[in-house]
N, C-alpha and C positions, 0 to 999 in steps of 0.2 A: 673291731670297726664296731661302730656306733648302733644300738638296736634303736630303730625310730618306731616310732606308733602304725608309720607309716608299712613299715616292712610287716610288722607282727598284722597288721589291719590282712595286708596279701596272704600272709601265711592261714591265716581263719580261716579266709575265704577259701583257701587250695582244697584247705585239709578239714574243714569244718571242727579244727580242733578249739579246746578253750583258750582263752585271750592267755593268764599263768603259762599254760601250756609250751603255745606257740612263741611264747618268749624269752622261754625259759631251751625252749630247740635253736631255735636263732645266737641268741649266748653259747649255746654247746659248738655251735657248728661254724661262732664267726659271720656269722649274717650268710648263709652261702643258704639260698630258700630250697634248691634241688636236695642239699643233704640235710634241712630242716626236717623236710618234708617226712626224708625217708626215717629221721631219728621219730617221729612221732610215731611213723608206719611200724617200729620196731616195739616201740615201746605199745600200741596196739592205741593210742590216742588219736591216730586219725580215720577209726574206721567208719565214722558218721559219716563219712562224704560216703562212702561206697553203698552207705545205705538211705541215704535222704529223699531216692525216687521208690522205695518201697513203701505201700501203704500204707499208714497207724491207724486205724479205727477200732480198737480198743482199750481199754485203759481205767484209768478212774475217773470221777468226778468229788470233788471235796468240796465237804462246806466249813464255815468256822460263822462265826457269831460274836461279838464284843458288841455289849450292851447296845444300842438300836442299830448297829451296822451290822452287816453279814455278806460274804464275799464266795459267789461258788465260782470254782475253777476246774478246767474238765483237761489232763494231760493223757496225751494217747500214746501206746504203740503197737505192734504188731499183730501179739495175738495175748486172750485173754489171761496166758498163762503169766505173765508177767506181773498181770493184777494181783495175783498169788506173793508175788514175793515183794518179803519185807524190804528190803536196799531201793524198790520201788517205790513201797509205799511208803514211807521215811522222807523218801524224797518227796512226792506227793502233797505229805503231810506238812513242811517248811513252804513247801510253796502255795498253799493255801495261807498260809500262816502270815507270808510276806505279804499277798494279795490284799491286806486290810490298813496297809500302807496305800498301793498302788491305786493310780488313779483308770487304768487303763491296763491292756494284754500288755502291749506296747512299752509301757513304763513299767509291767511287773517282771519283764523277759530283761532288765537292766538293772532290775531290786540284785542287794545284794544279801544274800543270806551266809553265812560262814565265811567270811572273804571272798565267795564267788557271786558273779551275777549269778539268775536262777538260769538263763539259756546255757552258760559254761556250767552249768551242774548239769545240767539234759547232756549235754554234748559228753561230757566225763561218762556218766551214766551210759549213754549209749555204748561207749568204749567197750562200757567190762559187763555189760547184761548181754550186749550183742542182738540187740533187735535196733528200728529206725522208733524214737521218739520225737512229741511235741508237744507244746504248751499250744494248744486251741486258742479257746476262747474262757473269759470270763466275765463276771455278772457281778453287779454291786448292788442291794437293797439297801434302803435306811427306813426307821418308822419308830412308834413311839415303842414297839418290842417287834424284833424281827426273830422269828420259828424257824431251824432246820429240822430237815429230814432225809434222812439216805434209805432208799427200796434195794434191795439186796447186795446191804454191806458188807464188803470185804472185809471192812479195821475201822476203828473210831472215826465215824466223823467222813469216811470216804465208800463210795460202793460205783453202780451201775447207773442209778437215776441218785440227784439230788437235786432237794426244793427248800425254797428259800420264802417264807410270808413273812409279810410285814402287818402290823397292826396301829392301828390309833392309842392300845390300850392294851395294860398287860393281862391276857387270859391265854398262858403257857398251854393248858390244855385241847383249849378251843383252835389254837395256831397247828397245834401238832395234826390233830385231825382232820383242818384243813387241807397241811402241805400233803396228808397220804392220799386225798381226793384229788388233788391237780397229779401227784407221782401218777393213780390210776387214771385218770382220766384226761388231764392231758389237755384242758382247754388250750385255743390261741391266743388268749386276751384278759383282764380282767372285765373287761365289759364291751358295749359296745362302740362305746366313743375309743376305746382304743383300739381297734379293732383295723388293720387296714383295711381304708376304703376300697381300695382294688380285687378283695374279695370276699366284700360286702357284693360288690358291678356285678363278679364274674358269677355269682351263686341265685344274684337277685337276674341274671339271665338266663339261668339256666330253667329257671322255675318260670318264667315268660316263654319260653319255649315248650316246656310242658304243656303248661297251661293251655298255650293256644292249640295244641295236638289235638287237648279235649273238645274245639270245638263249639264252645260256650262262649254266651254273649259276651261282649270287652267287660260290661261292670260288676259279673261274674267272675271275671279273669284276676278283673281288680281286687276282689276281697280276696280269692284265692292266693294270688300274690301273696299279697298281705298278711292269710296268713301264716302261709309258710317261711318267708321269712323271719316272722316272731320267733318259730319253730327254729328252724335254724339258729338265730345269735341268741335263742336259750341253749341251746346245745351245745355250742363253742366257745360261750364265753363264762369266766369262771364263776361272776354273781346272779349270774342266771339257769346255771347249772342243778341240774338235783341232787343233793346234798348224797352222799353216797352213804352215809351213818344214817339220813329221816331222810327219805325218797321224797316225804310228803311235803321236802321244806325247801326252796331256793338256797344256795350256798347265800343268799344275802339277805334271808331271810331266816336263818342259821346265826348271820353272825350280829344280826341284829336283837337275838334272843340271846346269846353270849355277850352280850352291850360293849361289845366293839364292831369298828369299820374295818374291813380288809383293805389296803391302799394300795396293795404290790404285791408281786411273788417273781419268782425264778425259778424253774424249772430247764435241768441242762440233763440230756443223756447221752453216754459215753456215743460214739459216734456217728450221732443221728445226723443223718446229710451228706452223710463221707458215703462215695459210691467205693465199695468194696470190690476188687477183683478177688475173681473163682477161678481156682487151677485145677481140673483135675489129679487124679491122683498120676495117672498115667504123663500125664503133661510136666507135675510137678519134676519126677524122672529124669525125663530129657532133657529139662531144661538143667539138672543138676550133671547130667551124664555130657552135657556140652560144656559146663565148667562155667 
């Protein structure tokens, strides 16, 4: 029986196995879909299907820089333990290297590394390590110089928080300081011009409500709001923040002293925004007992 691309696709959707594994299973079973799925299960290659609904909020962020271009990728696993696994780290390193030539995360998933797509690499690793995993996101940054920093590093270039900073000119030492600042302070945007207008409007409305509670005259309230919004923007935007290395300077002023302009940044933290399902020990035991 001819093994068509449609058959391979159907088996992959059914089992979450890699493309080459799915094709081999169909060849071995002469195109019998059910038998092919059983063949994959006996080889331990269809485990991903059973694990795909399990929350993967741990893992690693990896950063890579090549000249004036940098990338940061987040690859998730179910437990922090897997982030320390040498096999998982090697896979994340390979994925971040491939990201330098990918346009976005969907493109990265189909990029080939060592004869396999990135998505197939992850599917295979789910089978061998036994946890759900996913390539969650990727960010690219370009500039005159791009500097990287990893906080809580598990291995070279990967850890819990990955930061990229783009500078208008070369200044590695200053770029590293700014990257460490970003890791610690987590600014919402580069400047007020880049901040989501809805965030600004929400804060302004909060400050209006607070100011009116004071019962002060309208002209005084307007000045109160203006001052508080200025303070808010200085706290949430990178260029307006007090520089952690020298709090007497804003980051923007520190950049001027260093002779460069900060043109952009990326900060990825493992699991941010993912709702983690928490079960107590008794619930886990009961769940295991039920099979």
